[in-house]
GUTIMI-850824 format. One record per residue (C-alpha): residue number from 0; residue in three letters; y negated, z negated, x. Coordinates in Angstrom, 2 decimals, decimal comma, padded with zeros to 5 digits. Each point is the difference from the previous one (the first is absolute). Layout:
! GUTIMI-850824
{nr=NUM&rest=ala&y=Y&z=Z&x=X}
...
***
This chain:
! GUTIMI-850824
{nr=0&rest=met&y=084,90&z=-175,96&x=044,74}
{nr=1&rest=ala&y=002,40&z=002,19&x=002,00}
{nr=2&rest=phe&y=-001,45&z=001,07&x=003,36}
{nr=3&rest=asp&y=000,64&z=003,28&x=001,74}
{nr=4&rest=glu&y=002,60&z=-000,11&x=002,67}
{nr=5&rest=val&y=-002,42&z=000,07&x=003,01}
{nr=6&rest=ser&y=-002,24&z=-002,67&x=-001,59}
{nr=7&rest=ala&y=003,02&z=-002,22&x=-000,72}
{nr=8&rest=gln&y=001,10&z=000,28&x=003,55}
{nr=9&rest=trp&y=-003,42&z=-001,00&x=001,27}
{nr=10&rest=leu&y=-000,05&z=-002,97&x=-002,25}
{nr=11&rest=ala&y=003,54&z=-001,05&x=000,94}
{nr=12&rest=glu&y=-000,81&z=000,05&x=003,74}
{nr=13&rest=leu&y=-003,33&z=-001,69&x=-000,24}
{nr=14&rest=gly&y=001,43&z=-002,70&x=-002,27}
{nr=15&rest=ala&y=003,03&z=-000,63&x=002,22}
{nr=16&rest=ala&y=000,21&z=-002,39&x=002,96}
{nr=17&rest=gly&y=000,73&z=000,29&x=003,74}
{nr=18&rest=ala&y=000,48&z=003,37&x=001,69}
{nr=19&rest=val&y=-000,09&z=001,98&x=-003,24}
{nr=20&rest=arg&y=-003,50&z=-001,28&x=-000,86}
{nr=21&rest=glu&y=-001,19&z=000,44&x=003,53}
{nr=22&rest=asp&y=001,09&z=003,60&x=000,02}
{nr=23&rest=gly&y=-001,63&z=000,62&x=-003,39}
{nr=24&rest=glu&y=-003,28&z=-001,53&x=001,17}
{nr=25&rest=arg&y=000,13&z=002,04&x=003,24}
{nr=26&rest=arg&y=000,45&z=003,26&x=-001,94}
{nr=27&rest=leu&y=-002,72&z=-000,95&x=-002,51}
{nr=28&rest=his&y=-002,48&z=-000,90&x=002,85}
{nr=29&rest=glu&y=000,74&z=003,39&x=001,60}
{nr=30&rest=leu&y=-000,71&z=001,78&x=-003,27}
{nr=31&rest=leu&y=-003,13&z=-001,86&x=-000,57}
{nr=32&rest=val&y=-001,33&z=000,73&x=003,51}
{nr=33&rest=arg&y=000,69&z=003,71&x=-000,34}
{nr=34&rest=ala&y=-001,88&z=-000,01&x=-003,40}
{nr=35&rest=ala&y=-002,88&z=-002,00&x=001,47}
{nr=36&rest=arg&y=-000,34&z=002,17&x=002,98}
{nr=37&rest=gly&y=000,00&z=003,14&x=-002,13}
{nr=38&rest=glu&y=-002,76&z=-001,46&x=-002,19}
{nr=39&rest=val&y=-002,25&z=-001,37&x=002,72}
{nr=40&rest=his&y=000,17&z=003,33&x=001,91}
{nr=41&rest=arg&y=-000,95&z=001,83&x=-003,26}
{nr=42&rest=arg&y=-003,03&z=-002,27&x=-000,32}
{nr=43&rest=ser&y=-000,82&z=-000,26&x=003,72}
{nr=44&rest=gly&y=-003,10&z=002,11&x=-000,42}
{nr=45&rest=gln&y=-001,65&z=-002,86&x=-001,98}
{nr=46&rest=leu&y=000,64&z=-002,40&x=002,91}
{nr=47&rest=arg&y=-000,79&z=001,99&x=003,14}
{nr=48&rest=val&y=002,81&z=-001,71&x=001,79}
{nr=49&rest=thr&y=003,27&z=001,45&x=001,49}
{nr=50&rest=gly&y=002,90&z=-000,94&x=002,10}
{nr=51&rest=ala&y=001,03&z=-003,49&x=000,40}
{nr=52&rest=glu&y=-002,60&z=-001,53&x=-002,21}
{nr=53&rest=leu&y=000,92&z=002,21&x=-002,90}
{nr=54&rest=asp&y=003,78&z=-000,84&x=000,57}
{nr=55&rest=asp&y=-000,86&z=-003,63&x=-000,01}
{nr=56&rest=leu&y=-001,63&z=000,30&x=-003,48}
{nr=57&rest=ala&y=003,26&z=001,68&x=-001,21}
{nr=58&rest=his&y=002,12&z=-002,74&x=001,31}
{nr=59&rest=gln&y=-002,25&z=-002,69&x=-001,46}
{nr=60&rest=ala&y=000,13&z=001,73&x=-003,37}
{nr=61&rest=ala&y=003,79&z=000,36&x=000,14}
{nr=62&rest=ala&y=000,54&z=-003,68&x=000,98}
{nr=63&rest=asp&y=-002,18&z=-001,24&x=-002,86}
{nr=64&rest=ala&y=001,59&z=002,34&x=-002,48}
{nr=65&rest=met&y=003,41&z=-001,23&x=001,12}
{nr=66&rest=val&y=-000,99&z=-003,65&x=-000,61}
{nr=67&rest=ala&y=-001,24&z=000,93&x=-003,50}
{nr=68&rest=ile&y=003,02&z=002,02&x=-000,91}
{nr=69&rest=leu&y=002,50&z=-002,68&x=000,92}
{nr=70&rest=ala&y=-002,12&z=-002,65&x=-001,80}
{nr=71&rest=lys&y=000,04&z=002,19&x=-003,22}
{nr=72&rest=leu&y=003,45&z=001,43&x=000,22}
{nr=73&rest=ala&y=001,09&z=-001,69&x=-003,30}
{nr=74&rest=thr&y=-002,90&z=001,75&x=-001,83}
{nr=75&rest=phe&y=001,47&z=003,47&x=000,57}
{nr=76&rest=arg&y=001,05&z=001,46&x=-003,25}
{nr=77&rest=gly&y=001,29&z=003,42&x=000,93}
{nr=78&rest=glu&y=-002,72&z=001,92&x=-001,74}
{nr=79&rest=ser&y=-000,19&z=002,07&x=003,13}
{nr=80&rest=arg&y=002,19&z=000,36&x=003,07}
{nr=81&rest=phe&y=-000,14&z=-003,04&x=002,33}
{nr=82&rest=thr&y=-001,53&z=002,10&x=002,80}
{nr=83&rest=thr&y=-002,86&z=001,20&x=-002,38}
{nr=84&rest=trp&y=-000,63&z=-003,56&x=-000,98}
{nr=85&rest=ala&y=-000,07&z=-001,19&x=003,62}
{nr=86&rest=tyr&y=-002,33&z=002,86&x=001,02}
{nr=87&rest=lys&y=-002,62&z=-001,34&x=-002,42}
{nr=88&rest=phe&y=-000,16&z=-003,19&x=001,97}
{nr=89&rest=val&y=-000,50&z=001,67&x=003,34}
{nr=90&rest=met&y=-002,61&z=002,41&x=-001,46}
{nr=91&rest=phe&y=-001,99&z=-003,05&x=-001,36}
{nr=92&rest=glu&y=000,32&z=-001,66&x=003,46}
{nr=93&rest=val&y=-001,23&z=003,08&x=001,80}
{nr=94&rest=ser&y=-003,00&z=000,34&x=-002,34}
{nr=95&rest=thr&y=-000,86&z=-003,64&x=000,60}
{nr=96&rest=lys&y=000,38&z=000,26&x=003,80}
{nr=97&rest=ile&y=-002,20&z=003,19&x=000,09}
{nr=98&rest=gly&y=-002,67&z=-001,56&x=-002,14}
{nr=99&rest=arg&y=-000,19&z=-003,20&x=002,16}
{nr=100&rest=his&y=000,14&z=002,03&x=003,23}
{nr=101&rest=phe&y=-002,97&z=002,27&x=-001,23}
{nr=102&rest=trp&y=-002,32&z=-003,00&x=-000,56}
{nr=103&rest=arg&y=000,92&z=-001,47&x=003,34}
{nr=104&rest=his&y=-000,97&z=003,09&x=001,73}
{nr=105&rest=ala&y=-002,71&z=001,48&x=-002,32}
{nr=106&rest=ala&y=-002,76&z=001,82&x=001,76}
{nr=107&rest=val&y=-002,43&z=-000,58&x=-002,91}
{nr=108&rest=pro&y=-000,48&z=-002,81&x=-002,46}
{nr=109&rest=met&y=000,93&z=000,25&x=-003,68}
{nr=110&rest=asp&y=-002,71&z=001,86&x=-002,02}
{nr=111&rest=ala&y=-001,66&z=001,42&x=003,02}
{nr=112&rest=glu&y=-001,51&z=003,06&x=-001,74}
{nr=113&rest=asp&y=-000,47&z=003,06&x=002,14}
{nr=114&rest=trp&y=-000,90&z=002,77&x=-002,28}
{nr=115&rest=glu&y=-001,17&z=002,22&x=002,76}
{nr=116&rest=lys&y=003,59&z=000,42&x=001,26}
{nr=117&rest=leu&y=001,27&z=001,36&x=-003,41}
{nr=118&rest=pro&y=-001,04&z=003,66&x=000,62}
{nr=119&rest=gly&y=001,86&z=-000,07&x=003,29}
{nr=120&rest=arg&y=003,24&z=-000,96&x=-001,69}
{nr=121&rest=phe&y=-000,17&z=003,20&x=-002,10}
{nr=122&rest=asp&y=-000,87&z=002,31&x=002,98}
{nr=123&rest=val&y=-003,33&z=001,04&x=-001,43}
{nr=124&rest=arg&y=-001,48&z=002,92&x=001,84}
{nr=125&rest=pro&y=-003,69&z=-000,14&x=001,24}
{nr=126&rest=asp&y=-001,13&z=002,55&x=-002,49}
{nr=127&rest=gln&y=001,38&z=-002,19&x=-002,81}
{nr=128&rest=glu&y=-001,60&z=-003,18&x=001,17}
{nr=129&rest=ala&y=-003,13&z=000,13&x=-002,17}
{nr=130&rest=glu&y=002,09&z=000,55&x=-003,11}
{nr=131&rest=trp&y=002,33&z=-002,78&x=001,04}
{nr=132&rest=arg&y=-002,92&z=-002,47&x=000,56}
{nr=133&rest=asp&y=-001,19&z=000,70&x=-003,53}
{nr=134&rest=leu&y=003,48&z=-000,61&x=-001,39}
{nr=135&rest=leu&y=000,39&z=-003,10&x=002,08}
{nr=136&rest=ala&y=-003,17&z=-001,49&x=-001,31}
{nr=137&rest=ala&y=001,17&z=000,64&x=-003,61}
{nr=138&rest=leu&y=003,44&z=-001,50&x=000,77}
{nr=139&rest=arg&y=-001,54&z=-003,11&x=001,53}
{nr=140&rest=arg&y=-002,28&z=-000,49&x=-003,12}
{nr=141&rest=ala&y=003,09&z=000,43&x=-002,18}
{nr=142&rest=val&y=002,02&z=-002,63&x=001,95}
{nr=143&rest=asp&y=-003,05&z=-002,51&x=-000,04}
{nr=144&rest=arg&y=-000,78&z=000,49&x=-003,70}
{nr=145&rest=glu&y=003,21&z=000,73&x=-001,84}
{nr=146&rest=leu&y=002,66&z=-002,16&x=001,85}
{nr=147&rest=thr&y=000,85&z=-003,62&x=-000,56}
{nr=148&rest=ala&y=-000,19&z=-002,19&x=003,26}
{nr=149&rest=tyr&y=003,74&z=000,09&x=000,16}
{nr=150&rest=gln&y=000,29&z=003,71&x=-000,45}
{nr=151&rest=arg&y=-002,74&z=000,55&x=002,54}
{nr=152&rest=arg&y=001,73&z=-002,24&x=002,60}
{nr=153&rest=ile&y=003,26&z=001,96&x=-000,41}
{nr=154&rest=phe&y=-001,69&z=003,42&x=000,16}
{nr=155&rest=val&y=-001,95&z=-000,85&x=003,05}
{nr=156&rest=ala&y=002,99&z=-001,54&x=001,78}
{nr=157&rest=leu&y=002,37&z=002,89&x=-000,68}
{nr=158&rest=val&y=-002,29&z=003,07&x=-000,07}
{nr=159&rest=leu&y=-002,81&z=-000,92&x=002,49}
{nr=160&rest=asp&y=001,67&z=-002,48&x=002,41}
{nr=161&rest=gly&y=003,52&z=001,49&x=-000,07}
{nr=162&rest=val&y=001,63&z=-003,37&x=-000,48}
{nr=163&rest=pro&y=003,69&z=000,44&x=-000,69}
{nr=164&rest=leu&y=001,22&z=-000,91&x=-003,41}
{nr=165&rest=asp&y=002,43&z=-002,60&x=001,29}
{nr=166&rest=ala&y=-002,85&z=-001,71&x=001,86}
{nr=167&rest=leu&y=-002,25&z=-000,05&x=-003,07}
{nr=168&rest=val&y=002,86&z=-001,51&x=-002,00}
{nr=169&rest=ile&y=000,09&z=-002,90&x=002,48}
{nr=170&rest=glu&y=-003,83&z=-000,41&x=000,14}
{nr=171&rest=leu&y=-000,45&z=-000,11&x=-003,77}
{nr=172&rest=gly&y=003,21&z=-001,89&x=-000,80}
{nr=173&rest=thr&y=001,06&z=002,49&x=-002,53}
{nr=174&rest=asn&y=002,61&z=002,80&x=-000,41}
{nr=175&rest=arg&y=000,13&z=003,76&x=000,43}
{nr=176&rest=asn&y=-000,06&z=000,71&x=-003,75}
{nr=177&rest=ala&y=-003,19&z=-002,02&x=-000,57}
{nr=178&rest=ile&y=-001,74&z=001,90&x=002,88}
{nr=179&rest=tyr&y=001,19&z=003,44&x=-001,25}
{nr=180&rest=lys&y=-001,34&z=-000,75&x=-003,43}
{nr=181&rest=ala&y=-003,44&z=-001,26&x=001,29}
{nr=182&rest=leu&y=-000,29&z=003,10&x=002,32}
{nr=183&rest=phe&y=000,99&z=002,33&x=-002,92}
{nr=184&rest=asp&y=-002,64&z=-001,62&x=-002,26}
{nr=185&rest=ala&y=-002,59&z=000,13&x=002,71}
{nr=186&rest=arg&y=000,71&z=003,72&x=000,68}
{nr=187&rest=arg&y=-000,18&z=000,72&x=-003,73}
{nr=188&rest=lys&y=-003,45&z=-001,71&x=-000,25}
{nr=189&rest=ile&y=-001,28&z=001,87&x=003,12}
{nr=190&rest=arg&y=001,23&z=003,36&x=-001,34}
{nr=191&rest=ala&y=-001,89&z=-000,62&x=-003,30}
{nr=192&rest=ala&y=-003,19&z=-001,01&x=001,77}
{nr=193&rest=leu&y=000,13&z=003,10&x=002,28}
{nr=194&rest=ala&y=000,67&z=002,28&x=-002,92}
{nr=195&rest=ala&y=-002,98&z=-001,57&x=-001,95}
{nr=196&rest=asp&y=-002,20&z=000,77&x=003,02}
{nr=197&rest=gly&y=001,24&z=003,56&x=000,16}
{nr=198&rest=tyr&y=002,09&z=-000,31&x=003,13}
{nr=199&rest=leu&y=003,34&z=000,57&x=-001,81}
{nr=200&rest=asp&y=001,23&z=002,06&x=-003,00}
{nr=201&rest=ala&y=-000,33&z=-002,46&x=-002,92}
{nr=202&rest=ala&y=002,69&z=001,87&x=-001,97}
{nr=203&rest=lys&y=002,50&z=-000,40&x=002,79}
{nr=204&rest=val&y=-000,88&z=-003,64&x=000,53}
{nr=205&rest=gly&y=000,44&z=-000,74&x=-003,72}
{nr=206&rest=gly&y=003,39&z=001,62&x=-000,03}
{nr=207&rest=ala&y=001,21&z=-001,89&x=003,13}
***
C-alpha cells in the first residue's frame, strides 16, 4: 500500500539508524507528549489532580505509547495518517493511566451506593424534594428489580458513585463499548419500569 507523504517520512525516519532515527523518535515523543497533555487536562476533572502530578501522568502515557508504537511499526498499513494511528496509542495509555490513578486515590470503594446524594447532583430545590424522594424510591426499585447484577454494578458506579468510565474499564477488565451497551440496556429497562409505574410517558419511552 502506498503511504501519504507525511506518513512515509515518519516510517522512513523511525526505520532508519543513527541520528536520523534519533531525530524521528525525538519528534514523535514530543508529539505524543503534547497529545497526552491535552487529553489528561481535558479529563483532569475526573482525577482532581493538577500541576506536576497531572503532567507526570501525561509523560508516562507518552513514554508507554512510544514503546508500543515502535514495537508495532511494521503493522502500520496506511489506512489513516501515521499521526492519527499514533494518537490512538497515546489515547489508550492516557485512559489506562487515568483508570489506575483513580483506583489508587479513590475516596469511596466500588459499589458504595449513596442514593441520598443523587438529588444534589441535579440541583433539586427544597420545594421539589418530596417529589424527588418519591421518584428516587421508584428509581431504586427499578434498579433492584429490573437490572442484571452486571448492569446494576455499572449503573451504580457511573451514575451514583461518579466513577470515571476509564476507571470502570480497568476495574471490570472490559472495554468502553461493552460498558456503553450495558448502560444503554440498563437505562432502557429503568425507563420502561418508571413508565409502567406512571413516572414517565409510556408513549415516549416506547418510541425511544
